[in-house]
PASEBA-597746 format. One record per atom (N, C-alpha, C, O): residue number from 0; x, y, z; residue in three letters; atom name. Coordinates in steps of 0.001 Angstrom, whole numbers. Example, Ala and Ser with C-alpha at 12.3 -4.5 7.8 and 13.67 -1.06 7.14 Angstrom:
residues 2
atom pos:0; c1:13190; c2:-5690; c3:7800; code:Ala; site:N .
atom pos:0; c1:12300; c2:-4500; c3:7800; code:Ala; site:CA .
atom pos:0; c1:13200; c2:-3300; c3:7800; code:Ala; site:C .
atom pos:0; c1:14236; c2:-3319; c3:8465; code:Ala; site:O .
atom pos:1; c1:12850; c2:-2250; c3:7080; code:Ser; site:N .
atom pos:1; c1:13670; c2:-1060; c3:7140; code:Ser; site:CA .
atom pos:1; c1:12900; c2:30; c3:7870; code:Ser; site:C .
atom pos:1; c1:13409; c2:1138; c3:8039; code:Ser; site:O .
END
This chain:
residues 80
atom pos:0; c1:82039; c2:107464; c3:158806; code:Met; site:N .
atom pos:0; c1:81340; c2:108425; c3:159627; code:Met; site:CA .
atom pos:0; c1:80498; c2:109337; c3:158733; code:Met; site:C .
atom pos:0; c1:81007; c2:109942; c3:157790; code:Met; site:O .
atom pos:1; c1:79225; c2:109423; c3:159040; code:Lys; site:N .
atom pos:1; c1:78334; c2:110266; c3:158267; code:Lys; site:CA .
atom pos:1; c1:78448; c2:111721; c3:158702; code:Lys; site:C .
atom pos:1; c1:78576; c2:112025; c3:159888; code:Lys; site:O .
atom pos:2; c1:78400; c2:112607; c3:157722; code:Thr; site:N .
atom pos:2; c1:78390; c2:114033; c3:158006; code:Thr; site:CA .
atom pos:2; c1:76942; c2:114479; c3:158250; code:Thr; site:C .
atom pos:2; c1:75999; c2:113734; c3:157984; code:Thr; site:O .
atom pos:3; c1:76788; c2:115687; c3:158751; code:Leu; site:N .
atom pos:3; c1:75437; c2:116237; c3:158916; code:Leu; site:CA .
atom pos:3; c1:74719; c2:116287; c3:157583; code:Leu; site:C .
atom pos:3; c1:73516; c2:116038; c3:157507; code:Leu; site:O .
atom pos:4; c1:75452; c2:116607; c3:156542; code:Arg; site:N .
atom pos:4; c1:74838; c2:116668; c3:155220; code:Arg; site:CA .
atom pos:4; c1:74387; c2:115283; c3:154776; code:Arg; site:C .
atom pos:4; c1:73319; c2:115140; c3:154179; code:Arg; site:O .
atom pos:5; c1:75193; c2:114258; c3:155063; code:Asp; site:N .
atom pos:5; c1:74786; c2:112889; c3:154730; code:Asp; site:CA .
atom pos:5; c1:73497; c2:112514; c3:155467; code:Asp; site:C .
atom pos:5; c1:72602; c2:111887; c3:154900; code:Asp; site:O .
atom pos:6; c1:73423; c2:112906; c3:156722; code:Arg; site:N .
atom pos:6; c1:72280; c2:112520; c3:157549; code:Arg; site:CA .
atom pos:6; c1:71017; c2:113309; c3:157240; code:Arg; site:C .
atom pos:6; c1:69919; c2:112752; c3:157242; code:Arg; site:O .
atom pos:7; c1:71166; c2:114608; c3:156975; code:Tyr; site:N .
atom pos:7; c1:69990; c2:115472; c3:156866; code:Tyr; site:CA .
atom pos:7; c1:69852; c2:116190; c3:155525; code:Tyr; site:C .
atom pos:7; c1:68978; c2:117042; c3:155367; code:Tyr; site:O .
atom pos:8; c1:70694; c2:115859; c3:154576; code:Gly; site:N .
atom pos:8; c1:70673; c2:116542; c3:153282; code:Gly; site:CA .
atom pos:8; c1:69365; c2:116436; c3:152536; code:Gly; site:C .
atom pos:8; c1:69061; c2:117280; c3:151692; code:Gly; site:O .
atom pos:9; c1:68582; c2:115407; c3:152835; code:Asp; site:N .
atom pos:9; c1:67283; c2:115279; c3:152177; code:Asp; site:CA .
atom pos:9; c1:66211; c2:116134; c3:152859; code:Asp; site:C .
atom pos:9; c1:65113; c2:116301; c3:152326; code:Asp; site:O .
atom pos:10; c1:66536; c2:116678; c3:154044; code:Gln; site:N .
atom pos:10; c1:65585; c2:117488; c3:154797; code:Gln; site:CA .
atom pos:10; c1:65975; c2:118963; c3:154862; code:Gln; site:C .
atom pos:10; c1:65120; c2:119831; c3:155039; code:Gln; site:O .
atom pos:11; c1:67276; c2:119242; c3:154719; code:Leu; site:N .
atom pos:11; c1:67800; c2:120599; c3:154871; code:Leu; site:CA .
atom pos:11; c1:68663; c2:120973; c3:153680; code:Leu; site:C .
atom pos:11; c1:69217; c2:120107; c3:153003; code:Leu; site:O .
atom pos:12; c1:68771; c2:122254; c3:153434; code:Arg; site:N .
atom pos:12; c1:69705; c2:122750; c3:152420; code:Arg; site:CA .
atom pos:12; c1:70926; c2:123296; c3:153127; code:Arg; site:C .
atom pos:12; c1:70807; c2:124103; c3:154049; code:Arg; site:O .
atom pos:13; c1:72075; c2:122869; c3:152709; code:Phe; site:N .
atom pos:13; c1:73329; c2:123316; c3:153302; code:Phe; site:CA .
atom pos:13; c1:74003; c2:124321; c3:152388; code:Phe; site:C .
atom pos:13; c1:73901; c2:124232; c3:151164; code:Phe; site:O .
atom pos:14; c1:74692; c2:125275; c3:152989; code:Leu; site:N .
atom pos:14; c1:75546; c2:126197; c3:152251; code:Leu; site:CA .
atom pos:14; c1:76699; c2:126578; c3:153153; code:Leu; site:C .
atom pos:14; c1:76644; c2:126394; c3:154369; code:Leu; site:O .
atom pos:15; c1:77735; c2:127106; c3:152550; code:Ala; site:N .
atom pos:15; c1:78927; c2:127524; c3:153291; code:Ala; site:CA .
atom pos:15; c1:79247; c2:128967; c3:152918; code:Ala; site:C .
atom pos:15; c1:78806; c2:129470; c3:151885; code:Ala; site:O .
atom pos:16; c1:80009; c2:129612; c3:153765; code:Ile; site:N .
atom pos:16; c1:80461; c2:130975; c3:153488; code:Ile; site:CA .
atom pos:16; c1:81982; c2:130958; c3:153469; code:Ile; site:C .
atom pos:16; c1:82629; c2:130565; c3:154440; code:Ile; site:O .
atom pos:17; c1:82536; c2:131392; c3:152348; code:Tyr; site:N .
atom pos:17; c1:83990; c2:131489; c3:152226; code:Tyr; site:CA .
atom pos:17; c1:84419; c2:132783; c3:152890; code:Tyr; site:C .
atom pos:17; c1:84053; c2:133870; c3:152445; code:Tyr; site:O .
atom pos:18; c1:85197; c2:132663; c3:153957; code:Ile; site:N .
atom pos:18; c1:85602; c2:133825; c3:154752; code:Ile; site:CA .
atom pos:18; c1:87111; c2:134054; c3:154617; code:Ile; site:C .
atom pos:18; c1:87775; c2:133410; c3:153805; code:Ile; site:O .
atom pos:19; c1:87622; c2:134949; c3:155399; code:Arg; site:N .
atom pos:19; c1:89041; c2:135265; c3:155457; code:Arg; site:CA .
atom pos:19; c1:89859; c2:133986; c3:155603; code:Arg; site:C .
atom pos:19; c1:89467; c2:133067; c3:156322; code:Arg; site:O .
atom pos:20; c1:91000; c2:133935; c3:154916; code:Glu; site:N .
atom pos:20; c1:91888; c2:132774; c3:155009; code:Glu; site:CA .
atom pos:20; c1:92408; c2:132632; c3:156431; code:Glu; site:C .
atom pos:20; c1:93034; c2:133549; c3:156963; code:Glu; site:O .
atom pos:21; c1:92154; c2:131504; c3:157036; code:Ala; site:N .
atom pos:21; c1:92594; c2:131283; c3:158418; code:Ala; site:CA .
atom pos:21; c1:94097; c2:131042; c3:158494; code:Ala; site:C .
atom pos:21; c1:94740; c2:131408; c3:159478; code:Ala; site:O .
atom pos:22; c1:94652; c2:130429; c3:157458; code:His; site:N .
atom pos:22; c1:96072; c2:130064; c3:157483; code:His; site:CA .
atom pos:22; c1:96774; c2:130516; c3:156210; code:His; site:C .
atom pos:22; c1:97412; c2:129729; c3:155510; code:His; site:O .
atom pos:23; c1:96637; c2:131799; c3:155936; code:Ala; site:N .
atom pos:23; c1:97292; c2:132362; c3:154751; code:Ala; site:CA .
atom pos:23; c1:98804; c2:132247; c3:154886; code:Ala; site:C .
atom pos:23; c1:99358; c2:132371; c3:155978; code:Ala; site:O .
atom pos:24; c1:99450; c2:132010; c3:153766; code:Asp; site:N .
atom pos:24; c1:100908; c2:131819; c3:153743; code:Asp; site:CA .
atom pos:24; c1:101651; c2:133046; c3:154265; code:Asp; site:C .
atom pos:24; c1:102730; c2:132919; c3:154844; code:Asp; site:O .
atom pos:25; c1:101081; c2:134227; c3:154064; code:Asp; site:N .
atom pos:25; c1:101743; c2:135456; c3:154498; code:Asp; site:CA .
atom pos:25; c1:101376; c2:135873; c3:155920; code:Asp; site:C .
atom pos:25; c1:101803; c2:136928; c3:156388; code:Asp; site:O .
atom pos:26; c1:100578; c2:135040; c3:156615; code:Glu; site:N .
atom pos:26; c1:100181; c2:135373; c3:157985; code:Glu; site:CA .
atom pos:26; c1:100464; c2:134236; c3:158963; code:Glu; site:C .
atom pos:26; c1:101257; c2:134400; c3:159890; code:Glu; site:O .
atom pos:27; c1:99835; c2:133109; c3:158767; code:Trp; site:N .
atom pos:27; c1:99992; c2:131997; c3:159703; code:Trp; site:CA .
atom pos:27; c1:100024; c2:130702; c3:158916; code:Trp; site:C .
atom pos:27; c1:99009; c2:130021; c3:158765; code:Trp; site:O .
atom pos:28; c1:101190; c2:130378; c3:158423; code:Asn; site:N .
atom pos:28; c1:101382; c2:129236; c3:157550; code:Asn; site:CA .
atom pos:28; c1:101379; c2:127934; c3:158350; code:Asn; site:C .
atom pos:28; c1:101932; c2:127872; c3:159448; code:Asn; site:O .
atom pos:29; c1:100758; c2:126904; c3:157797; code:Leu; site:N .
atom pos:29; c1:100751; c2:125585; c3:158422; code:Leu; site:CA .
atom pos:29; c1:101608; c2:124621; c3:157612; code:Leu; site:C .
atom pos:29; c1:101622; c2:124680; c3:156383; code:Leu; site:O .
atom pos:30; c1:102315; c2:123740; c3:158294; code:Thr; site:N .
atom pos:30; c1:103117; c2:122726; c3:157618; code:Thr; site:CA .
atom pos:30; c1:102253; c2:121873; c3:156703; code:Thr; site:C .
atom pos:30; c1:102671; c2:121534; c3:155595; code:Thr; site:O .
atom pos:31; c1:101059; c2:121525; c3:157152; code:Ala; site:N .
atom pos:31; c1:100154; c2:120711; c3:156336; code:Ala; site:CA .
atom pos:31; c1:99820; c2:121409; c3:155023; code:Ala; site:C .
atom pos:31; c1:99705; c2:120751; c3:153989; code:Ala; site:O .
atom pos:32; c1:99663; c2:122722; c3:155048; code:Asn; site:N .
atom pos:32; c1:99392; c2:123459; c3:153814; code:Asn; site:CA .
atom pos:32; c1:100584; c2:123382; c3:152865; code:Asn; site:C .
atom pos:32; c1:100408; c2:123262; c3:151653; code:Asn; site:O .
atom pos:33; c1:101779; c2:123449; c3:153405; code:Gln; site:N .
atom pos:33; c1:102977; c2:123322; c3:152574; code:Gln; site:CA .
atom pos:33; c1:103025; c2:121932; c3:151953; code:Gln; site:C .
atom pos:33; c1:103278; c2:121789; c3:150757; code:Gln; site:O .
atom pos:34; c1:102785; c2:120919; c3:152761; code:Glu; site:N .
atom pos:34; c1:102820; c2:119542; c3:152267; code:Glu; site:CA .
atom pos:34; c1:101769; c2:119290; c3:151200; code:Glu; site:C .
atom pos:34; c1:102010; c2:118532; c3:150261; code:Glu; site:O .
atom pos:35; c1:100597; c2:119920; c3:151333; code:Asp; site:N .
atom pos:35; c1:99502; c2:119733; c3:150377; code:Asp; site:CA .
atom pos:35; c1:99529; c2:120762; c3:149246; code:Asp; site:C .
atom pos:35; c1:98652; c2:120769; c3:148382; code:Asp; site:O .
atom pos:36; c1:100546; c2:121630; c3:149259; code:Asn; site:N .
atom pos:36; c1:100681; c2:122683; c3:148253; code:Asn; site:CA .
atom pos:36; c1:99439; c2:123573; c3:148193; code:Asn; site:C .
atom pos:36; c1:98954; c2:123921; c3:147117; code:Asn; site:O .
atom pos:37; c1:98948; c2:123924; c3:149357; code:Val; site:N .
atom pos:37; c1:97829; c2:124862; c3:149472; code:Val; site:CA .
atom pos:37; c1:98399; c2:126130; c3:150101; code:Val; site:C .
atom pos:37; c1:98177; c2:126422; c3:151276; code:Val; site:O .
atom pos:38; c1:99131; c2:126863; c3:149289; code:Leu; site:N .
atom pos:38; c1:99809; c2:128062; c3:149763; code:Leu; site:CA .
atom pos:38; c1:99161; c2:129279; c3:149115; code:Leu; site:C .
atom pos:38; c1:99325; c2:129526; c3:147920; code:Leu; site:O .
atom pos:39; c1:98435; c2:130020; c3:149910; code:Val; site:N .
atom pos:39; c1:97739; c2:131206; c3:149405; code:Val; site:CA .
atom pos:39; c1:98016; c2:132380; c3:150333; code:Val; site:C .
atom pos:39; c1:98179; c2:132207; c3:151541; code:Val; site:O .
atom pos:40; c1:98066; c2:133557; c3:149761; code:Thr; site:N .
atom pos:40; c1:98206; c2:134757; c3:150575; code:Thr; site:CA .
atom pos:40; c1:96814; c2:135313; c3:150861; code:Thr; site:C .
atom pos:40; c1:95845; c2:134998; c3:150169; code:Thr; site:O .
atom pos:41; c1:96740; c2:136139; c3:151885; code:Gln; site:N .
atom pos:41; c1:95462; c2:136741; c3:152275; code:Gln; site:CA .
atom pos:41; c1:94977; c2:137660; c3:151150; code:Gln; site:C .
atom pos:41; c1:95695; c2:138583; c3:150765; code:Gln; site:O .
atom pos:42; c1:93786; c2:137429; c3:150623; code:Pro; site:N .
atom pos:42; c1:93273; c2:138297; c3:149556; code:Pro; site:CA .
atom pos:42; c1:93122; c2:139736; c3:150032; code:Pro; site:C .
atom pos:42; c1:92744; c2:139990; c3:151176; code:Pro; site:O .
atom pos:43; c1:93422; c2:140664; c3:149144; code:Thr; site:N .
atom pos:43; c1:93227; c2:142085; c3:149443; code:Thr; site:CA .
atom pos:43; c1:92143; c2:142697; c3:148577; code:Thr; site:C .
atom pos:43; c1:91785; c2:143863; c3:148746; code:Thr; site:O .
atom pos:44; c1:91615; c2:141894; c3:147634; code:Thr; site:N .
atom pos:44; c1:90506; c2:142355; c3:146792; code:Thr; site:CA .
atom pos:44; c1:89436; c2:141270; c3:146778; code:Thr; site:C .
atom pos:44; c1:89718; c2:140100; c3:147036; code:Thr; site:O .
atom pos:45; c1:88219; c2:141669; c3:146478; code:Leu; site:N .
atom pos:45; c1:87132; c2:140704; c3:146379; code:Leu; site:CA .
atom pos:45; c1:87404; c2:139717; c3:145241; code:Leu; site:C .
atom pos:45; c1:87084; c2:138533; c3:145353; code:Leu; site:O .
atom pos:46; c1:87989; c2:140201; c3:144158; code:Glu; site:N .
atom pos:46; c1:88305; c2:139326; c3:143035; code:Glu; site:CA .
atom pos:46; c1:89271; c2:138218; c3:143460; code:Glu; site:C .
atom pos:46; c1:89123; c2:137074; c3:143031; code:Glu; site:O .
atom pos:47; c1:90251; c2:138546; c3:144291; code:Gln; site:N .
atom pos:47; c1:91191; c2:137534; c3:144782; code:Gln; site:CA .
atom pos:47; c1:90473; c2:136516; c3:145670; code:Gln; site:C .
atom pos:47; c1:90739; c2:135317; c3:145587; code:Gln; site:O .
atom pos:48; c1:89575; c2:136991; c3:146507; code:Arg; site:N .
atom pos:48; c1:88827; c2:136072; c3:147374; code:Arg; site:CA .
atom pos:48; c1:87933; c2:135155; c3:146533; code:Arg; site:C .
atom pos:48; c1:87827; c2:133961; c3:146812; code:Arg; site:O .
atom pos:49; c1:87301; c2:135710; c3:145520; code:Leu; site:N .
atom pos:49; c1:86486; c2:134903; c3:144608; code:Leu; site:CA .
atom pos:49; c1:87337; c2:133849; c3:143897; code:Leu; site:C .
atom pos:49; c1:86910; c2:132707; c3:143731; code:Leu; site:O .
atom pos:50; c1:88522; c2:134236; c3:143487; code:Ser; site:N .
atom pos:50; c1:89423; c2:133306; c3:142810; code:Ser; site:CA .
atom pos:50; c1:89803; c2:132146; c3:143724; code:Ser; site:C .
atom pos:50; c1:89837; c2:130998; c3:143282; code:Ser; site:O .
atom pos:51; c1:90086; c2:132431; c3:144984; code:Leu; site:N .
atom pos:51; c1:90422; c2:131360; c3:145932; code:Leu; site:CA .
atom pos:51; c1:89220; c2:130468; c3:146209; code:Leu; site:C .
atom pos:51; c1:89369; c2:129255; c3:146357; code:Leu; site:O .
atom pos:52; c1:88047; c2:131051; c3:146279; code:Ala; site:N .
atom pos:52; c1:86843; c2:130248; c3:146476; code:Ala; site:CA .
atom pos:52; c1:86620; c2:129326; c3:145280; code:Ala; site:C .
atom pos:52; c1:86265; c2:128160; c3:145451; code:Ala; site:O .
atom pos:53; c1:86824; c2:129839; c3:144088; code:Asn; site:N .
atom pos:53; c1:86715; c2:129003; c3:142887; code:Asn; site:CA .
atom pos:53; c1:87751; c2:127886; c3:142891; code:Asn; site:C .
atom pos:53; c1:87464; c2:126764; c3:142474; code:Asn; site:O .
atom pos:54; c1:88946; c2:128196; c3:143358; code:Arg; site:N .
atom pos:54; c1:89983; c2:127158; c3:143459; code:Arg; site:CA .
atom pos:54; c1:89530; c2:126050; c3:144407; code:Arg; site:C .
atom pos:54; c1:89693; c2:124868; c3:144101; code:Arg; site:O .
atom pos:55; c1:88967; c2:126421; c3:145546; code:Leu; site:N .
atom pos:55; c1:88449; c2:125436; c3:146498; code:Leu; site:CA .
atom pos:55; c1:87422; c2:124534; c3:145820; code:Leu; site:C .
atom pos:55; c1:87503; c2:123309; c3:145912; code:Leu; site:O .
atom pos:56; c1:86474; c2:125138; c3:145153; code:Val; site:N .
atom pos:56; c1:85398; c2:124372; c3:144516; code:Val; site:CA .
atom pos:56; c1:85954; c2:123403; c3:143481; code:Val; site:C .
atom pos:56; c1:85559; c2:122238; c3:143455; code:Val; site:O .
atom pos:57; c1:86859; c2:123864; c3:142630; code:His; site:N .
atom pos:57; c1:87341; c2:123039; c3:141527; code:His; site:CA .
atom pos:57; c1:88413; c2:122036; c3:141940; code:His; site:C .
atom pos:57; c1:88362; c2:120882; c3:141514; code:His; site:O .
atom pos:58; c1:89370; c2:122439; c3:142748; code:Glu; site:N .
atom pos:58; c1:90469; c2:121534; c3:143105; code:Glu; site:CA .
atom pos:58; c1:90069; c2:120481; c3:144130; code:Glu; site:C .
atom pos:58; c1:90655; c2:119399; c3:144170; code:Glu; site:O .
atom pos:59; c1:89085; c2:120786; c3:144949; code:Phe; site:N .
atom pos:59; c1:88707; c2:119858; c3:146010; code:Phe; site:CA .
atom pos:59; c1:87298; c2:119301; c3:145810; code:Phe; site:C .
atom pos:59; c1:86728; c2:118704; c3:146723; code:Phe; site:O .
atom pos:60; c1:86738; c2:119497; c3:144618; code:Asp; site:N .
atom pos:60; c1:85400; c2:118990; c3:144298; code:Asp; site:CA .
atom pos:60; c1:84389; c2:119352; c3:145377; code:Asp; site:C .
atom pos:60; c1:83582; c2:118519; c3:145791; code:Asp; site:O .
atom pos:61; c1:84439; c2:120586; c3:145821; code:Tyr; site:N .
atom pos:61; c1:83554; c2:121083; c3:146871; code:Tyr; site:CA .
atom pos:61; c1:82190; c2:121343; c3:146262; code:Tyr; site:C .
atom pos:61; c1:82063; c2:122206; c3:145394; code:Tyr; site:O .
atom pos:62; c1:81165; c2:120619; c3:146696; code:Asp; site:N .
atom pos:62; c1:79868; c2:120720; c3:146032; code:Asp; site:CA .
atom pos:62; c1:78758; c2:121337; c3:146879; code:Asp; site:C .
atom pos:62; c1:77585; c2:121265; c3:146511; code:Asp; site:O .
atom pos:63; c1:79116; c2:121935; c3:147996; code:Ile; site:N .
atom pos:63; c1:78123; c2:122662; c3:148789; code:Ile; site:CA .
atom pos:63; c1:78054; c2:124096; c3:148245; code:Ile; site:C .
atom pos:63; c1:79097; c2:124705; c3:148009; code:Ile; site:O .
atom pos:64; c1:76860; c2:124643; c3:148044; code:Pro; site:N .
atom pos:64; c1:76769; c2:126037; c3:147575; code:Pro; site:CA .
atom pos:64; c1:77602; c2:126952; c3:148469; code:Pro; site:C .
atom pos:64; c1:77572; c2:126842; c3:149695; code:Pro; site:O .
atom pos:65; c1:78345; c2:127857; c3:147832; code:Leu; site:N .
atom pos:65; c1:79327; c2:128672; c3:148543; code:Leu; site:CA .
atom pos:65; c1:79047; c2:130154; c3:148343; code:Leu; site:C .
atom pos:65; c1:79023; c2:130644; c3:147214; code:Leu; site:O .
atom pos:66; c1:78836; c2:130857; c3:149441; code:Leu; site:N .
atom pos:66; c1:78704; c2:132311; c3:149422; code:Leu; site:CA .
atom pos:66; c1:80074; c2:132900; c3:149750; code:Leu; site:C .
atom pos:66; c1:80919; c2:132226; c3:150339; code:Leu; site:O .
atom pos:67; c1:80290; c2:134142; c3:149373; code:Ile; site:N .
atom pos:67; c1:81578; c2:134791; c3:149613; code:Ile; site:CA .
atom pos:67; c1:81370; c2:135958; c3:150571; code:Ile; site:C .
atom pos:67; c1:80556; c2:136848; c3:150323; code:Ile; site:O .
atom pos:68; c1:82124; c2:135936; c3:151676; code:Asp; site:N .
atom pos:68; c1:82089; c2:137039; c3:152637; code:Asp; site:CA .
atom pos:68; c1:82802; c2:138241; c3:152016; code:Asp; site:C .
atom pos:68; c1:83895; c2:138081; c3:151473; code:Asp; site:O .
atom pos:69; c1:82215; c2:139446; c3:152081; code:Pro; site:N .
atom pos:69; c1:82917; c2:140629; c3:151577; code:Pro; site:CA .
atom pos:69; c1:84222; c2:140851; c3:152348; code:Pro; site:C .
atom pos:69; c1:84429; c2:140267; c3:153412; code:Pro; site:O .
atom pos:70; c1:85081; c2:141685; c3:151811; code:Leu; site:N .
atom pos:70; c1:86384; c2:141914; c3:152445; code:Leu; site:CA .
atom pos:70; c1:86279; c2:142549; c3:153825; code:Leu; site:C .
atom pos:70; c1:87238; c2:142497; c3:154595; code:Leu; site:O .
atom pos:71; c1:85141; c2:143145; c3:154156; code:Asp; site:N .
atom pos:71; c1:84988; c2:143690; c3:155503; code:Asp; site:CA .
atom pos:71; c1:84666; c2:142586; c3:156517; code:Asp; site:C .
atom pos:71; c1:84538; c2:142851; c3:157712; code:Asp; site:O .
atom pos:72; c1:84537; c2:141345; c3:156030; code:Asn; site:N .
atom pos:72; c1:84349; c2:140154; c3:156866; code:Asn; site:CA .
atom pos:72; c1:83100; c2:140207; c3:157732; code:Asn; site:C .
atom pos:72; c1:83088; c2:139670; c3:158840; code:Asn; site:O .
atom pos:73; c1:82065; c2:140841; c3:157244; code:Arg; site:N .
atom pos:73; c1:80845; c2:141023; c3:158044; code:Arg; site:CA .
atom pos:73; c1:80149; c2:139698; c3:158385; code:Arg; site:C .
atom pos:73; c1:79590; c2:139566; c3:159474; code:Arg; site:O .
atom pos:74; c1:80174; c2:138739; c3:157496; code:Ala; site:N .
atom pos:74; c1:79542; c2:137440; c3:157800; code:Ala; site:CA .
atom pos:74; c1:80325; c2:136727; c3:158890; code:Ala; site:C .
atom pos:74; c1:79742; c2:136203; c3:159839; code:Ala; site:O .
atom pos:75; c1:81632; c2:136707; c3:158756; code:Ser; site:N .
atom pos:75; c1:82480; c2:136055; c3:159755; code:Ser; site:CA .
atom pos:75; c1:82278; c2:136700; c3:161132; code:Ser; site:C .
atom pos:75; c1:82166; c2:136003; c3:162140; code:Ser; site:O .
atom pos:76; c1:82233; c2:138007; c3:161163; code:Glu; site:N .
atom pos:76; c1:82041; c2:138702; c3:162444; code:Glu; site:CA .
atom pos:76; c1:80651; c2:138446; c3:163015; code:Glu; site:C .
atom pos:76; c1:80497; c2:138336; c3:164231; code:Glu; site:O .
atom pos:77; c1:79658; c2:138350; c3:162173; code:Ala; site:N .
atom pos:77; c1:78298; c2:138107; c3:162650; code:Ala; site:CA .
atom pos:77; c1:78165; c2:136722; c3:163291; code:Ala; site:C .
atom pos:77; c1:77395; c2:136540; c3:164234; code:Ala; site:O .
atom pos:78; c1:78916; c2:135758; c3:162776; code:Tyr; site:N .
atom pos:78; c1:78833; c2:134394; c3:163304; code:Tyr; site:CA .
atom pos:78; c1:79885; c2:134104; c3:164361; code:Tyr; site:C .
atom pos:78; c1:79881; c2:133023; c3:164950; code:Tyr; site:O .
atom pos:79; c1:80778; c2:135037; c3:164611; code:Ala; site:N .
atom pos:79; c1:81871; c2:134811; c3:165581; code:Ala; site:CA .
atom pos:79; c1:81337; c2:134695; c3:167001; code:Ala; site:C .
atom pos:79; c1:82112; c2:134505; c3:167938; code:Ala; site:O .
END
């Protein structure tokens, strides 16, 4: 199955925004996260959020340009 990026990557530039952890271990833990050893707590500093974003990029070979939502979650709220 082709992704949108596979289909249109030669015509469009894609980017992602790293937002608040949806399934942080200290808030709403998922069994799948436990099984995959993706256990993270909700960041309380921008540095922690940046560190988790870097982990995503390096551990999962994430190659789409990644922006970081500030801790006030303004990007997430704007797109909600």
